[in-house]
N, C-alpha and C positions, 0 to 999 in steps of 0.2 A: 630018382627019389624026390628031387626038387620039383619035378613035374607033378608027381602025385600030391605033394603038399600044396602046390598052387591050385590044382583041381579041387582038392578038399576045401580050401579056403574060399574059392570061388563059389562052390556049391553052398557053403554055409552062408556067405553073404547074399547070394541069390535067394535062399530060403528065408533069411532074415528080412529082406526087402519085401518078399511076397507076403509073409506073415504080417508085417507092419502095415502094408497096404490093405490087406484083408480086414484087419482090426479097425483101421481108420474108416474104410468104406462101410463096414458094419455099423460103426458108431454113427456115421453120417446118416445112414438109412434109418437107424433107430430114432435119431433126432427128428428126421422128417416125418416118420410115422407118428411119433408122439405129437408133433405140431399139428398134424392133420386130424388126429383123433380128438385131442384135448384142446384145440384152439378155441378160445372164446373171444369174439370180436368186441371192440370197444364202441360205445355210443356216447353221444353228447346228451346230457340231461336236459330235457325240454323244460321250459318254464310252465308251471301249473299254478302259479300264483294268481289269485283272484278268480280262479275257476271253481265252478260247483264241484263238489267232491266226486260225483259219478263221472263227470267229464274229465276231471284230472286223472282218475284211475284209467279211463279208456286211453287217454293220450300216453300215459306211462306204459300201459300194456302194449300199445302199438309200437312203441320204441323198444320193447323187449325188457322193460323194467317192472319191478314190483312196487307196490305202495303200502306203507305202514303209517297209520294215523297215530300220532302221539298227542298227548294232552287232549284226548277226545272229550269234549264237553258232554254233559247230560243232555240228550236231545230226544225229541219225539220223531217218529217216522216222517212227519210232514214238515219238519224244520228244514230250512235252506242252509246248508253248510257250505262254506267257501274256504278255499285254501288261503291262509294268510302267511305261511312260512314253509320253507322246504329245505332239506339237507340231503344231499349236496346241492349247492346253488345251481341255477340254470347255467348251461354252457360247460359245466364240468364234464370231463371225459372219464367214464367208468365202464367196467365190463358189463355185458348183457347179463340179465337175470339177477342183478343186484337190486337192493331195496332203496327206495327214496322215502325218507321220513317226511311226513307233512303234518302241519298243525292246521287245524280247522276251527272256524268260529261261525256262529250264526250271525249273518250280517247281510246287508243289501249291497249288491254289486255297484249300484249307481254312485254311491258315495265313496267308493274305494279308489285309492291311488293306483293307476295302472303300473304294470311292471315295465320299466324302461332300462333296466340293467342289461348291458351288452349292446344296446342300440346306439346309433350315432346321435349326436345332439340334434340334428335336423329331424330324424325320425321321432325322437323323443318329444321334441317341441310340438310336432304335428299331433302326436298321440295325446299329449297333455291338453293341447288346445281343443281337441274333439270333446274332451271331458270337462272343459271349462277351467283348466288349471294352467299355470305357467311356471317358468323357472324362478327359483328364489336365488339363494347364494350358489355360486359355482366355484369349485375348487379343482385343482389339477394335481395329478401325481403320476409317477411312472407305474407300470403294471407288468406282471410276469406273463400274462396271457392276452390281454386286450390291447389292440393296436390303438394308435393315436385317434382321438375323437370319439372313442367308445365310452359309454358310461359304466363306471366301476361300481358305484353305490348311489343310493338315493335316500332322502329323508323327507317325509315319512316313507317307511318301507312299503313295498308293493302289498296291496290288500288292506292296508290300514285306512281308517277314515281320515280324511284330510282336515287340517286345522281351518280356522275361519278365514285365513288370508288367501287360501287357494294356491300357495306357492310350494314347489317341490325343490328342495336343495339337492344338488348333484355333485358327484366327484367324477371328473372326466380324466381319461387316460392321456398322458403326454407321450405315450409310446412304450415299447417294450424295454425292459432293462436286462 
């Protein structure tokens, strides 16, 4: 009788282990299937600041993003519209097929401050020099994404017309925090 009880308990434990393993394996397979079917890759938002609106749309489209113009000014078909602001900012990681909001203005590219956010100070200095600008005030701060020596912010903002002094103030990353 003790042998029959032992065999019964053994069968029950074996069945319990098999059922538990089957459910766990089924859950894992379901998870992998879901990840494969519904996975949406992330992309880094490119900078479209200072770009003509059609070029900006093409750059975003090639990255797998959509563009929405906010605060659209009244314009004629022949007007030259350039991106002066974007949200999310350049370098932000978002899922593909998301929308980047851009603000456009009719302006001339030649007078606009170039986008130096995310660049090293050396790259930014060269880019500004090409346009006839230079650094103004330089401040430093820790940053959550940009490594040491990368530019976090600038004033005037990218796409804005520069003041009479030709100086661009910058905030530079001291490293990650």
